[in-house]
PDB file of N, CA, C and O in Angstrom:
ATOM      1  N   MET A   1     -47.358  23.211 -43.338  1.00  0.00           N
ATOM      2  CA  MET A   1     -46.884  22.005 -42.979  1.00  0.00           C
ATOM      3  C   MET A   1     -46.121  21.128 -44.141  1.00  0.00           C
ATOM      4  O   MET A   1     -45.055  20.543 -43.948  1.00  0.00           O
ATOM      5  N   VAL A   2     -46.814  21.136 -45.321  1.00  0.00           N
ATOM      6  CA  VAL A   2     -46.398  20.601 -46.351  1.00  0.00           C
ATOM      7  C   VAL A   2     -44.922  21.388 -46.936  1.00  0.00           C
ATOM      8  O   VAL A   2     -43.909  20.792 -47.301  1.00  0.00           O
ATOM      9  N   ARG A   3     -45.089  22.610 -46.912  1.00  0.00           N
ATOM     10  CA  ARG A   3     -43.729  23.194 -47.205  1.00  0.00           C
ATOM     11  C   ARG A   3     -42.666  22.806 -46.202  1.00  0.00           C
ATOM     12  O   ARG A   3     -41.502  22.704 -46.589  1.00  0.00           O
ATOM     13  N   GLN A   4     -42.972  22.592 -44.997  1.00  0.00           N
ATOM     14  CA  GLN A   4     -41.980  22.224 -44.128  1.00  0.00           C
ATOM     15  C   GLN A   4     -41.313  20.841 -44.390  1.00  0.00           C
ATOM     16  O   GLN A   4     -40.112  20.627 -44.227  1.00  0.00           O
ATOM     17  N   VAL A   5     -42.263  19.893 -44.831  1.00  0.00           N
ATOM     18  CA  VAL A   5     -41.801  18.446 -45.211  1.00  0.00           C
ATOM     19  C   VAL A   5     -40.944  18.551 -46.458  1.00  0.00           C
ATOM     20  O   VAL A   5     -39.861  17.973 -46.557  1.00  0.00           O
ATOM     21  N   GLY A   6     -41.506  19.362 -47.465  1.00  0.00           N
ATOM     22  CA  GLY A   6     -40.573  19.618 -48.623  1.00  0.00           C
ATOM     23  C   GLY A   6     -39.130  20.154 -48.347  1.00  0.00           C
ATOM     24  O   GLY A   6     -38.099  19.694 -48.838  1.00  0.00           O
ATOM     25  N   ALA A   7     -39.235  21.255 -47.439  1.00  0.00           N
ATOM     26  CA  ALA A   7     -38.056  21.837 -46.983  1.00  0.00           C
ATOM     27  C   ALA A   7     -37.005  20.742 -46.316  1.00  0.00           C
ATOM     28  O   ALA A   7     -35.812  20.658 -46.607  1.00  0.00           O
ATOM     29  N   ASN A   8     -37.636  20.014 -45.466  1.00  0.00           N
ATOM     30  CA  ASN A   8     -36.829  18.946 -44.706  1.00  0.00           C
ATOM     31  C   ASN A   8     -36.272  17.936 -45.745  1.00  0.00           C
ATOM     32  O   ASN A   8     -35.154  17.460 -45.552  1.00  0.00           O
ATOM     33  N   ARG A   9     -36.994  17.588 -46.835  1.00  0.00           N
ATOM     34  CA  ARG A   9     -36.724  16.593 -47.727  1.00  0.00           C
ATOM     35  C   ARG A   9     -35.465  17.224 -48.408  1.00  0.00           C
ATOM     36  O   ARG A   9     -34.371  16.666 -48.490  1.00  0.00           O
ATOM     37  N   ASP A  10     -35.763  18.425 -48.868  1.00  0.00           N
ATOM     38  CA  ASP A  10     -34.474  19.039 -49.660  1.00  0.00           C
ATOM     39  C   ASP A  10     -33.056  19.195 -48.782  1.00  0.00           C
ATOM     40  O   ASP A  10     -31.933  19.121 -49.279  1.00  0.00           O
ATOM     41  N   LEU A  11     -33.303  19.389 -47.602  1.00  0.00           N
ATOM     42  CA  LEU A  11     -32.176  19.389 -46.672  1.00  0.00           C
ATOM     43  C   LEU A  11     -31.398  18.069 -46.534  1.00  0.00           C
ATOM     44  O   LEU A  11     -30.180  17.888 -46.557  1.00  0.00           O
ATOM     45  N   MET A  12     -32.471  17.138 -46.376  1.00  0.00           N
ATOM     46  CA  MET A  12     -31.749  15.601 -46.089  1.00  0.00           C
ATOM     47  C   MET A  12     -31.137  15.220 -47.545  1.00  0.00           C
ATOM     48  O   MET A  12     -30.110  14.541 -47.571  1.00  0.00           O
ATOM     49  N   ARG A  13     -31.746  15.643 -48.759  1.00  0.00           N
ATOM     50  CA  ARG A  13     -31.014  15.485 -49.906  1.00  0.00           C
ATOM     51  C   ARG A  13     -29.832  16.019 -50.151  1.00  0.00           C
ATOM     52  O   ARG A  13     -28.877  15.401 -50.620  1.00  0.00           O
ATOM     53  N   ARG A  14     -29.848  17.222 -49.836  1.00  0.00           N
ATOM     54  CA  ARG A  14     -28.556  17.922 -49.858  1.00  0.00           C
ATOM     55  C   ARG A  14     -27.310  17.438 -48.909  1.00  0.00           C
ATOM     56  O   ARG A  14     -26.127  17.396 -49.246  1.00  0.00           O
ATOM     57  N   GLN A  15     -27.872  17.080 -47.633  1.00  0.00           N
ATOM     58  CA  GLN A  15     -26.826  16.581 -46.691  1.00  0.00           C
ATOM     59  C   GLN A  15     -26.101  15.264 -47.209  1.00  0.00           C
ATOM     60  O   GLN A  15     -24.906  14.973 -47.147  1.00  0.00           O
ATOM     61  N   ARG A  16     -27.364  14.426 -47.832  1.00  0.00           N
ATOM     62  CA  ARG A  16     -26.824  13.009 -48.444  1.00  0.00           C
ATOM     63  C   ARG A  16     -25.784  13.131 -49.425  1.00  0.00           C
ATOM     64  O   ARG A  16     -24.783  12.414 -49.436  1.00  0.00           O
ATOM     65  N   ILE A  17     -26.073  14.218 -50.403  1.00  0.00           N
ATOM     66  CA  ILE A  17     -25.337  14.419 -51.493  1.00  0.00           C
ATOM     67  C   ILE A  17     -24.039  14.971 -51.228  1.00  0.00           C
ATOM     68  O   ILE A  17     -23.077  14.610 -51.905  1.00  0.00           O
ATOM     69  N   SER A  18     -23.914  15.879 -50.230  1.00  0.00           N
ATOM     70  CA  SER A  18     -22.714  16.511 -49.705  1.00  0.00           C
ATOM     71  C   SER A  18     -21.952  15.425 -49.029  1.00  0.00           C
ATOM     72  O   SER A  18     -20.733  15.446 -49.202  1.00  0.00           O
ATOM     73  N   ALA A  19     -22.453  14.479 -48.289  1.00  0.00           N
ATOM     74  CA  ALA A  19     -21.519  13.541 -47.750  1.00  0.00           C
ATOM     75  C   ALA A  19     -20.953  12.501 -48.603  1.00  0.00           C
ATOM     76  O   ALA A  19     -19.833  12.028 -48.409  1.00  0.00           O
ATOM     77  N   GLN A  20     -21.698  12.163 -49.507  1.00  0.00           N
ATOM     78  CA  GLN A  20     -21.398  11.249 -50.684  1.00  0.00           C
ATOM     79  C   GLN A  20     -20.269  12.039 -51.625  1.00  0.00           C
ATOM     80  O   GLN A  20     -19.229  11.463 -51.944  1.00  0.00           O
ATOM     81  N   ALA A  21     -20.495  13.095 -51.948  1.00  0.00           N
ATOM     82  CA  ALA A  21     -19.700  13.822 -52.754  1.00  0.00           C
ATOM     83  C   ALA A  21     -18.197  14.179 -52.195  1.00  0.00           C
ATOM     84  O   ALA A  21     -17.190  14.079 -52.897  1.00  0.00           O
ATOM     85  N   LEU A  22     -18.196  14.613 -50.814  1.00  0.00           N
ATOM     86  CA  LEU A  22     -16.953  14.661 -50.131  1.00  0.00           C
ATOM     87  C   LEU A  22     -16.184  13.276 -50.074  1.00  0.00           C
ATOM     88  O   LEU A  22     -14.971  13.215 -50.279  1.00  0.00           O
ATOM     89  N   GLU A  23     -17.008  12.104 -49.766  1.00  0.00           N
ATOM     90  CA  GLU A  23     -16.504  10.731 -49.665  1.00  0.00           C
ATOM     91  C   GLU A  23     -15.557  10.557 -50.994  1.00  0.00           C
ATOM     92  O   GLU A  23     -14.351  10.307 -50.991  1.00  0.00           O
ATOM     93  N   LEU A  24     -16.338  10.736 -52.036  1.00  0.00           N
ATOM     94  CA  LEU A  24     -15.864  10.435 -53.523  1.00  0.00           C
ATOM     95  C   LEU A  24     -14.766  11.323 -53.851  1.00  0.00           C
ATOM     96  O   LEU A  24     -13.857  10.907 -54.569  1.00  0.00           O
ATOM     97  N   TRP A  25     -14.762  12.572 -53.372  1.00  0.00           N
ATOM     98  CA  TRP A  25     -13.748  13.526 -53.850  1.00  0.00           C
ATOM     99  C   TRP A  25     -12.407  13.221 -52.953  1.00  0.00           C
ATOM    100  O   TRP A  25     -11.284  13.404 -53.424  1.00  0.00           O
ATOM    101  N   ARG A  26     -12.597  12.797 -51.777  1.00  0.00           N
ATOM    102  CA  ARG A  26     -11.578  12.449 -50.965  1.00  0.00           C
ATOM    103  C   ARG A  26     -10.748  11.207 -51.196  1.00  0.00           C
ATOM    104  O   ARG A  26      -9.592  10.980 -50.841  1.00  0.00           O
ATOM    105  N   ALA A  27     -11.677  10.386 -51.934  1.00  0.00           N
ATOM    106  CA  ALA A  27     -11.009   8.915 -52.332  1.00  0.00           C
ATOM    107  C   ALA A  27      -9.851   9.341 -53.497  1.00  0.00           C
ATOM    108  O   ALA A  27      -8.804   8.715 -53.661  1.00  0.00           O
ATOM    109  N   GLY A  28     -10.300  10.656 -54.345  1.00  0.00           N
ATOM    110  CA  GLY A  28      -9.251  11.049 -55.003  1.00  0.00           C
ATOM    111  C   GLY A  28      -9.118  10.320 -56.525  1.00  0.00           C
ATOM    112  O   GLY A  28      -8.135  10.535 -57.234  1.00  0.00           O
ATOM    113  N   ASP A  29      -9.957   9.646 -56.841  1.00  0.00           N
ATOM    114  CA  ASP A  29      -9.982   9.183 -58.355  1.00  0.00           C
ATOM    115  C   ASP A  29     -11.143   9.424 -59.263  1.00  0.00           C
ATOM    116  O   ASP A  29     -11.380   8.740 -60.259  1.00  0.00           O
ATOM    117  N   MET A  30     -11.958  10.595 -58.794  1.00  0.00           N
ATOM    118  CA  MET A  30     -13.113  11.001 -59.417  1.00  0.00           C
ATOM    119  C   MET A  30     -13.023  12.517 -59.638  1.00  0.00           C
ATOM    120  O   MET A  30     -12.618  13.244 -58.731  1.00  0.00           O
ATOM    121  N   SER A  31     -13.402  13.016 -60.860  1.00  0.00           N
ATOM    122  CA  SER A  31     -13.482  14.517 -61.068  1.00  0.00           C
ATOM    123  C   SER A  31     -14.735  14.856 -60.768  1.00  0.00           C
ATOM    124  O   SER A  31     -15.534  13.924 -60.676  1.00  0.00           O
ATOM    125  N   THR A  32     -15.157  16.047 -60.574  1.00  0.00           N
ATOM    126  CA  THR A  32     -16.407  16.811 -60.089  1.00  0.00           C
ATOM    127  C   THR A  32     -17.417  16.196 -61.210  1.00  0.00           C
ATOM    128  O   THR A  32     -18.462  15.629 -60.890  1.00  0.00           O
ATOM    129  N   PHE A  33     -16.999  16.366 -62.539  1.00  0.00           N
ATOM    130  CA  PHE A  33     -17.964  15.793 -63.388  1.00  0.00           C
ATOM    131  C   PHE A  33     -18.476  14.295 -63.137  1.00  0.00           C
ATOM    132  O   PHE A  33     -19.646  13.920 -63.220  1.00  0.00           O
ATOM    133  N   CYS A  34     -17.453  13.584 -62.841  1.00  0.00           N
ATOM    134  CA  CYS A  34     -17.728  11.979 -62.720  1.00  0.00           C
ATOM    135  C   CYS A  34     -18.761  11.963 -61.146  1.00  0.00           C
ATOM    136  O   CYS A  34     -19.801  11.312 -61.045  1.00  0.00           O
ATOM    137  N   ILE A  35     -18.315  12.617 -60.310  1.00  0.00           N
ATOM    138  CA  ILE A  35     -19.081  12.689 -59.080  1.00  0.00           C
ATOM    139  C   ILE A  35     -20.491  13.085 -59.382  1.00  0.00           C
ATOM    140  O   ILE A  35     -21.408  12.443 -58.870  1.00  0.00           O
ATOM    141  N   ALA A  36     -20.735  14.105 -60.184  1.00  0.00           N
ATOM    142  CA  ALA A  36     -22.037  14.615 -60.433  1.00  0.00           C
ATOM    143  C   ALA A  36     -22.742  13.702 -61.082  1.00  0.00           C
ATOM    144  O   ALA A  36     -23.895  13.503 -60.701  1.00  0.00           O
ATOM    145  N   ARG A  37     -22.248  13.003 -62.121  1.00  0.00           N
ATOM    146  CA  ARG A  37     -22.838  12.098 -62.981  1.00  0.00           C
ATOM    147  C   ARG A  37     -23.257  10.641 -61.889  1.00  0.00           C
ATOM    148  O   ARG A  37     -24.329  10.053 -62.031  1.00  0.00           O
ATOM    149  N   GLU A  38     -22.413  10.301 -61.028  1.00  0.00           N
ATOM    150  CA  GLU A  38     -22.570   9.075 -60.112  1.00  0.00           C
ATOM    151  C   GLU A  38     -23.842   9.294 -59.240  1.00  0.00           C
ATOM    152  O   GLU A  38     -24.676   8.413 -59.030  1.00  0.00           O
ATOM    153  N   LEU A  39     -23.908  10.728 -58.695  1.00  0.00           N
ATOM    154  CA  LEU A  39     -24.761  11.321 -57.849  1.00  0.00           C
ATOM    155  C   LEU A  39     -26.154  11.807 -58.487  1.00  0.00           C
ATOM    156  O   LEU A  39     -27.112  12.154 -57.796  1.00  0.00           O
ATOM    157  N   GLU A  40     -26.148  11.791 -59.811  1.00  0.00           N
ATOM    158  CA  GLU A  40     -27.258  12.242 -60.539  1.00  0.00           C
ATOM    159  C   GLU A  40     -27.583  13.856 -60.107  1.00  0.00           C
ATOM    160  O   GLU A  40     -28.730  14.231 -59.865  1.00  0.00           O
ATOM    161  N   THR A  41     -26.590  14.611 -60.056  1.00  0.00           N
ATOM    162  CA  THR A  41     -26.910  16.031 -59.732  1.00  0.00           C
ATOM    163  C   THR A  41     -25.988  16.819 -60.732  1.00  0.00           C
ATOM    164  O   THR A  41     -25.247  16.209 -61.502  1.00  0.00           O
ATOM    165  N   ASP A  42     -26.052  18.129 -60.700  1.00  0.00           N
ATOM    166  CA  ASP A  42     -25.306  18.963 -61.350  1.00  0.00           C
ATOM    167  C   ASP A  42     -23.885  19.320 -61.062  1.00  0.00           C
ATOM    168  O   ASP A  42     -23.645  19.506 -59.869  1.00  0.00           O
ATOM    169  N   GLU A  43     -23.047  19.434 -61.766  1.00  0.00           N
ATOM    170  CA  GLU A  43     -21.532  19.518 -61.391  1.00  0.00           C
ATOM    171  C   GLU A  43     -21.456  20.835 -60.661  1.00  0.00           C
ATOM    172  O   GLU A  43     -20.610  20.981 -59.779  1.00  0.00           O
ATOM    173  N   ARG A  44     -22.206  21.700 -60.945  1.00  0.00           N
ATOM    174  CA  ARG A  44     -22.063  23.088 -60.057  1.00  0.00           C
ATOM    175  C   ARG A  44     -22.378  22.966 -58.777  1.00  0.00           C
ATOM    176  O   ARG A  44     -21.838  23.706 -57.954  1.00  0.00           O
ATOM    177  N   GLU A  45     -23.313  22.004 -58.391  1.00  0.00           N
ATOM    178  CA  GLU A  45     -23.587  21.757 -57.002  1.00  0.00           C
ATOM    179  C   GLU A  45     -22.341  21.122 -56.385  1.00  0.00           C
ATOM    180  O   GLU A  45     -21.840  21.548 -55.345  1.00  0.00           O
ATOM    181  N   ILE A  46     -21.880  20.115 -57.056  1.00  0.00           N
ATOM    182  CA  ILE A  46     -20.782  19.442 -56.495  1.00  0.00           C
ATOM    183  C   ILE A  46     -19.475  20.269 -56.094  1.00  0.00           C
ATOM    184  O   ILE A  46     -18.772  20.117 -55.095  1.00  0.00           O
ATOM    185  N   CYS A  47     -19.319  21.301 -57.271  1.00  0.00           N
ATOM    186  CA  CYS A  47     -18.205  22.328 -57.028  1.00  0.00           C
ATOM    187  C   CYS A  47     -18.394  23.257 -55.722  1.00  0.00           C
ATOM    188  O   CYS A  47     -17.529  23.666 -54.947  1.00  0.00           O
ATOM    189  N   HIS A  48     -19.806  23.467 -55.713  1.00  0.00           N
ATOM    190  CA  HIS A  48     -20.148  24.378 -54.475  1.00  0.00           C
ATOM    191  C   HIS A  48     -20.042  23.653 -53.292  1.00  0.00           C
ATOM    192  O   HIS A  48     -19.511  24.210 -52.331  1.00  0.00           O
ATOM    193  N   ILE A  49     -20.486  22.412 -53.177  1.00  0.00           N
ATOM    194  CA  ILE A  49     -20.245  21.626 -51.945  1.00  0.00           C
ATOM    195  C   ILE A  49     -18.686  21.553 -51.552  1.00  0.00           C
ATOM    196  O   ILE A  49     -18.281  21.869 -50.434  1.00  0.00           O
ATOM    197  N   LEU A  50     -17.855  21.100 -52.596  1.00  0.00           N
ATOM    198  CA  LEU A  50     -16.424  21.118 -52.218  1.00  0.00           C
ATOM    199  C   LEU A  50     -15.896  22.304 -51.813  1.00  0.00           C
ATOM    200  O   LEU A  50     -15.107  22.296 -50.868  1.00  0.00           O
ATOM    201  N   GLU A  51     -16.220  23.443 -52.417  1.00  0.00           N
ATOM    202  CA  GLU A  51     -15.752  24.849 -52.042  1.00  0.00           C
ATOM    203  C   GLU A  51     -16.243  25.063 -50.570  1.00  0.00           C
ATOM    204  O   GLU A  51     -15.395  25.399 -49.743  1.00  0.00           O
ATOM    205  N   GLU A  52     -17.358  24.920 -50.233  1.00  0.00           N
ATOM    206  CA  GLU A  52     -17.939  25.150 -48.983  1.00  0.00           C
ATOM    207  C   GLU A  52     -17.023  24.353 -47.895  1.00  0.00           C
ATOM    208  O   GLU A  52     -16.612  24.879 -46.860  1.00  0.00           O
ATOM    209  N   ALA A  53     -16.790  23.138 -48.245  1.00  0.00           N
ATOM    210  CA  ALA A  53     -16.164  22.245 -47.236  1.00  0.00           C
ATOM    211  C   ALA A  53     -14.585  22.688 -47.085  1.00  0.00           C
ATOM    212  O   ALA A  53     -13.945  22.690 -46.033  1.00  0.00           O
ATOM    213  N   GLU A  54     -14.103  23.073 -48.426  1.00  0.00           N
ATOM    214  CA  GLU A  54     -12.750  23.556 -48.321  1.00  0.00           C
ATOM    215  C   GLU A  54     -12.606  24.870 -47.486  1.00  0.00           C
ATOM    216  O   GLU A  54     -11.672  24.970 -46.691  1.00  0.00           O
ATOM    217  N   GLY A  55     -13.420  25.779 -47.635  1.00  0.00           N
ATOM    218  CA  GLY A  55     -13.640  26.894 -46.835  1.00  0.00           C
ATOM    219  C   GLY A  55     -13.505  26.831 -45.358  1.00  0.00           C
ATOM    220  O   GLY A  55     -12.717  27.463 -44.654  1.00  0.00           O
ATOM    221  N   ARG A  56     -14.491  25.881 -44.974  1.00  0.00           N
ATOM    222  CA  ARG A  56     -14.641  25.486 -43.473  1.00  0.00           C
ATOM    223  C   ARG A  56     -13.340  24.834 -43.018  1.00  0.00           C
ATOM    224  O   ARG A  56     -12.979  25.041 -41.859  1.00  0.00           O
ATOM    225  N   ALA A  57     -12.479  23.939 -43.952  1.00  0.00           N
ATOM    226  CA  ALA A  57     -11.516  23.132 -43.471  1.00  0.00           C
ATOM    227  C   ALA A  57     -10.253  24.459 -43.223  1.00  0.00           C
ATOM    228  O   ALA A  57      -9.514  24.390 -42.241  1.00  0.00           O
ATOM    229  N   THR A  58     -10.148  25.485 -44.106  1.00  0.00           N
ATOM    230  CA  THR A  58      -9.341  26.434 -44.037  1.00  0.00           C
ATOM    231  C   THR A  58      -9.584  27.277 -42.760  1.00  0.00           C
ATOM    232  O   THR A  58      -8.669  27.509 -41.971  1.00  0.00           O
ATOM    233  N   LYS A  59     -10.757  27.696 -42.595  1.00  0.00           N
ATOM    234  CA  LYS A  59     -10.978  28.550 -41.385  1.00  0.00           C
ATOM    235  C   LYS A  59     -10.665  27.670 -40.091  1.00  0.00           C
ATOM    236  O   LYS A  59     -10.062  28.220 -39.169  1.00  0.00           O
ATOM    237  N   PHE A  60     -11.001  26.476 -39.987  1.00  0.00           N
ATOM    238  CA  PHE A  60     -10.800  25.734 -38.873  1.00  0.00           C
ATOM    239  C   PHE A  60      -9.009  25.538 -38.713  1.00  0.00           C
ATOM    240  O   PHE A  60      -8.458  25.555 -37.613  1.00  0.00           O
ATOM    241  N   GLU A  61      -8.449  25.400 -39.703  1.00  0.00           N
ATOM    242  CA  GLU A  61      -6.848  25.158 -39.616  1.00  0.00           C
ATOM    243  C   GLU A  61      -6.377  26.499 -39.227  1.00  0.00           C
ATOM    244  O   GLU A  61      -5.362  26.558 -38.532  1.00  0.00           O
ATOM    245  N   GLU A  62      -7.035  27.696 -39.616  1.00  0.00           N
ATOM    246  CA  GLU A  62      -6.539  28.918 -39.276  1.00  0.00           C
ATOM    247  C   GLU A  62      -6.856  29.319 -37.849  1.00  0.00           C
ATOM    248  O   GLU A  62      -6.394  30.362 -37.387  1.00  0.00           O
ATOM    249  N   GLY A  63      -7.639  28.509 -37.138  1.00  0.00           N
ATOM    250  CA  GLY A  63      -8.300  28.898 -36.023  1.00  0.00           C
ATOM    251  C   GLY A  63      -9.623  29.995 -35.824  1.00  0.00           C
ATOM    252  O   GLY A  63      -9.932  30.603 -34.799  1.00  0.00           O
ATOM    253  N   ARG A  64     -10.216  30.020 -37.035  1.00  0.00           N
ATOM    254  CA  ARG A  64     -11.214  31.037 -37.161  1.00  0.00           C
ATOM    255  C   ARG A  64     -12.486  30.430 -36.871  1.00  0.00           C
ATOM    256  O   ARG A  64     -13.495  31.099 -37.094  1.00  0.00           O
ATOM    257  N   VAL A  65     -12.601  29.194 -36.381  1.00  0.00           N
ATOM    258  CA  VAL A  65     -13.824  28.451 -36.072  1.00  0.00           C
ATOM    259  C   VAL A  65     -14.110  28.484 -34.599  1.00  0.00           C
ATOM    260  O   VAL A  65     -15.102  27.910 -34.150  1.00  0.00           O
TER     261      VAL A  65
END
């Protein structure tokens, strides 16, 4: 039970960071470094989030979703 609560907390944190990172990125005036600093996370995580979002967008545009 404790493990599940921790996993849910991690998932919620990741979803929150992903949403905020995408919003800041799409605004167009912040680098990945600045976004990571703003969200108090690692820049590699921000890059991974953006790459995942870009990959999904590309698949959708190509009709692969």
